[in-house]
C-alpha positions as CSV (number, residue, x, y, z in Angstrom):
1,M,44.2,47.8,-8.8
2,I,42.8,44.9,-6.7
3,L,43.1,41.4,-8.1
4,E,41.0,38.6,-6.7
5,I,42.1,35.0,-7.4
6,R,39.7,32.3,-6.6
7,T,40.5,28.6,-6.9
8,Y,37.8,25.9,-6.8
9,R,38.2,22.3,-5.8
10,L,35.4,20.5,-7.6
11,K,33.5,17.4,-7.0
12,P,34.8,14.5,-9.1
13,G,33.6,14.4,-12.7
14,T,32.2,18.0,-12.7
15,R,35.0,20.2,-14.0
16,E,33.9,20.2,-17.6
17,D,30.4,21.2,-16.8
18,F,31.5,23.7,-14.2
19,V,33.8,25.5,-16.6
20,R,31.2,25.5,-19.3
21,I,28.4,26.8,-17.1
22,M,30.7,29.5,-15.7
23,A,31.7,30.6,-19.2
24,E,28.2,30.5,-20.7
25,R,26.0,31.7,-17.9
26,A,28.0,33.2,-15.0
27,L,30.5,35.3,-16.8
28,P,28.0,37.3,-18.9
29,M,26.1,38.0,-15.6
30,L,29.3,39.2,-13.9
31,A,29.9,41.5,-16.8
32,E,26.4,42.9,-16.5
33,Y,27.1,43.8,-12.8
34,G,30.4,45.5,-13.8
35,I,32.7,42.8,-12.5
36,D,35.9,42.6,-14.6
37,V,36.8,39.0,-15.2
38,V,40.5,38.8,-16.1
39,D,40.7,35.1,-16.7
40,H,39.0,31.8,-15.8
41,G,39.2,28.1,-16.7
42,P,40.4,24.7,-15.6
43,S,43.6,24.2,-13.7
44,L,46.4,22.6,-15.7
45,F,47.4,20.7,-12.5
46,D,45.1,18.9,-10.1
47,E,46.5,19.0,-6.6
48,D,46.0,15.7,-4.8
49,G,44.2,14.4,-7.9
50,A,41.2,16.7,-7.3
51,E,39.6,18.5,-10.2
52,E,40.2,22.2,-9.9
53,A,39.4,25.5,-11.7
54,Y,40.0,29.2,-11.2
55,L,38.5,32.6,-11.6
56,M,40.5,35.9,-11.6
57,R,38.6,39.3,-11.2
58,A,39.9,42.8,-11.1
59,F,38.5,45.8,-9.1
60,A,39.4,49.4,-8.7
61,S,39.4,49.1,-4.9
62,L,38.4,46.9,-2.0
63,A,35.3,49.0,-1.5
64,E,34.3,48.5,-5.2
65,R,34.9,44.7,-4.8
66,D,32.6,44.6,-1.8
67,R,29.9,46.7,-3.5
68,L,29.9,44.8,-6.8
69,E,30.1,41.4,-5.3
70,D,27.3,42.2,-2.8
71,A,25.1,43.4,-5.7
72,F,25.8,40.3,-7.8
73,Y,25.5,37.6,-5.2
74,S,22.3,39.0,-3.7
75,S,20.7,39.5,-7.2
76,R,17.7,37.5,-8.2
77,E,19.4,36.7,-11.5
78,W,22.2,34.9,-9.7
79,R,20.1,33.2,-7.0
80,E,17.5,32.0,-9.5
81,G,19.9,31.5,-12.4
82,P,23.2,29.5,-12.5
83,R,24.0,29.6,-8.8
84,E,22.8,26.1,-8.0
85,E,24.4,24.6,-11.1
86,I,27.8,26.1,-10.1
87,V,27.7,25.8,-6.3
88,S,26.6,22.1,-6.5
89,R,29.8,21.2,-8.3
90,I,32.1,22.9,-5.8
91,D,33.7,20.9,-3.0
92,S,35.6,23.9,-1.6
93,Y,37.1,27.2,-2.7
94,H,39.8,29.6,-1.6
95,T,40.1,33.3,-2.4
96,I,43.1,35.6,-2.2
97,V,43.0,39.4,-2.8
98,I,46.1,41.4,-3.6
99,E,47.0,44.9,-4.8
100,T,48.8,44.9,-8.1
101,P,49.7,47.3,-10.9
102,N,47.2,47.7,-13.8
103,A,50.0,46.4,-16.1
104,A,50.1,43.1,-14.2
105,V,46.3,42.6,-14.6
106,A,46.6,43.5,-18.3
107,A,49.4,40.8,-18.7
108,L,47.1,38.2,-17.0
109,R,44.1,39.1,-19.1
110,R,43.0,36.4,-21.6
111,D,40.9,37.5,-24.6
112,G,37.4,36.2,-24.2
113,A,37.6,35.9,-20.4
Protein backbone atom coordinates (compact mmCIF):
# COMPACT_ATOMS: atom_id res chain seq x y z
CA MET A 1 0.00 0.00 0.00
CA ILE A 2 1.15 3.53 -0.77
CA LEU A 3 0.48 6.25 1.80
CA GLU A 4 0.66 9.90 0.83
CA ILE A 5 0.94 12.46 3.63
CA ARG A 6 0.43 16.07 2.64
CA THR A 7 0.93 18.95 5.03
CA TYR A 8 -0.35 22.43 4.34
CA ARG A 9 1.03 25.68 5.72
CA LEU A 10 -1.94 28.02 5.54
CA LYS A 11 -2.32 31.74 5.27
CA PRO A 12 -3.05 33.36 8.65
CA GLY A 13 -6.67 33.13 9.76
CA THR A 14 -7.72 30.60 7.11
CA ARG A 15 -7.38 27.21 8.81
CA GLU A 16 -10.96 26.85 10.02
CA ASP A 17 -12.37 27.62 6.57
CA PHE A 18 -9.74 25.45 4.85
CA VAL A 19 -10.57 22.40 6.98
CA ARG A 20 -14.33 22.97 6.57
CA ILE A 21 -14.17 23.38 2.79
CA MET A 22 -11.89 20.36 2.50
CA ALA A 23 -14.31 18.22 4.53
CA GLU A 24 -17.53 19.48 2.96
CA ARG A 25 -16.52 19.89 -0.67
CA ALA A 26 -13.18 18.32 -1.59
CA LEU A 27 -13.36 15.02 0.28
CA PRO A 28 -16.64 13.92 -1.32
CA MET A 29 -15.12 14.71 -4.72
CA LEU A 30 -11.97 12.74 -3.92
CA ALA A 31 -14.14 9.76 -2.99
CA GLU A 32 -16.05 10.06 -6.29
CA TYR A 33 -12.71 9.77 -8.10
CA GLY A 34 -11.76 6.68 -6.10
CA ILE A 35 -9.17 8.39 -3.91
CA ASP A 36 -9.05 6.84 -0.44
CA VAL A 37 -8.77 9.56 2.20
CA VAL A 38 -7.35 7.99 5.36
CA ASP A 39 -7.50 11.10 7.55
CA HIS A 40 -7.42 14.90 7.39
CA GLY A 41 -7.76 17.90 9.63
CA PRO A 42 -5.97 20.66 11.49
CA SER A 43 -2.53 20.11 12.95
CA LEU A 44 -2.41 20.00 16.74
CA PHE A 45 0.85 21.94 16.59
CA ASP A 46 1.63 25.00 14.50
CA GLU A 47 5.31 25.04 13.59
CA ASP A 48 6.78 28.54 13.77
CA GLY A 49 3.31 29.81 14.73
CA ALA A 50 1.91 29.13 11.24
CA GLU A 51 -1.54 27.59 10.84
CA GLU A 52 -1.24 24.07 9.41
CA ALA A 53 -3.41 21.16 8.30
CA TYR A 54 -2.87 17.70 6.80
CA LEU A 55 -4.35 15.17 4.38
CA MET A 56 -3.47 11.45 4.23
CA ARG A 57 -4.47 9.35 1.23
CA ALA A 58 -3.89 5.68 0.40
CA PHE A 59 -3.36 4.04 -2.98
CA ALA A 60 -2.73 0.50 -4.17
CA SER A 61 0.38 1.57 -6.12
CA LEU A 62 2.33 4.60 -7.35
CA ALA A 63 0.80 4.11 -10.79
CA GLU A 64 -2.69 4.22 -9.30
CA ARG A 65 -1.79 7.37 -7.36
CA ASP A 66 -0.64 9.07 -10.54
CA ARG A 67 -3.69 7.96 -12.51
CA LEU A 68 -6.28 8.94 -9.89
CA GLU A 69 -4.65 12.26 -9.02
CA ASP A 70 -4.30 13.19 -12.69
CA ALA A 71 -7.99 12.43 -13.27
CA PHE A 72 -9.06 14.37 -10.18
CA TYR A 73 -6.90 17.48 -10.56
CA SER A 74 -7.67 17.81 -14.27
CA SER A 75 -11.42 17.40 -13.76
CA ARG A 76 -13.85 20.18 -14.46
CA GLU A 77 -15.54 19.51 -11.09
CA TRP A 78 -12.29 20.32 -9.25
CA ARG A 79 -11.18 23.23 -11.42
CA GLU A 80 -14.62 24.91 -11.37
CA GLY A 81 -15.51 23.70 -7.87
CA PRO A 82 -13.64 24.11 -4.60
CA ARG A 83 -10.14 24.45 -6.10
CA GLU A 84 -9.83 28.23 -5.74
CA GLU A 85 -11.37 28.24 -2.24
CA ILE A 86 -8.78 25.71 -1.11
CA VAL A 87 -5.70 26.83 -3.05
CA SER A 88 -6.18 30.49 -2.10
CA ARG A 89 -5.75 29.57 1.58
CA ILE A 90 -2.49 27.62 1.11
CA ASP A 91 0.83 29.35 1.64
CA SER A 92 2.82 26.18 0.86
CA TYR A 93 2.51 22.42 1.07
CA HIS A 94 4.77 19.39 1.29
CA THR A 95 4.05 15.82 0.22
CA ILE A 96 5.75 12.58 1.18
CA VAL A 97 4.85 9.20 -0.25
CA ILE A 98 5.81 5.96 1.48
CA GLU A 99 5.15 2.27 1.12
CA THR A 100 3.44 0.82 4.19
CA PRO A 101 1.50 -2.30 5.21
CA ASN A 102 -2.29 -2.23 4.88
CA ALA A 103 -2.51 -2.65 8.67
CA ALA A 104 -0.63 0.61 9.20
CA VAL A 105 -3.06 2.49 6.96
CA ALA A 106 -6.00 0.87 8.77
CA ALA A 107 -4.56 1.98 12.12
CA LEU A 108 -4.29 5.57 10.89
CA ARG A 109 -7.79 5.65 9.43
CA ARG A 110 -10.26 7.90 11.19
CA ASP A 111 -13.96 7.22 10.83
CA GLY A 112 -15.58 9.91 8.76
CA ALA A 113 -12.35 10.87 6.98
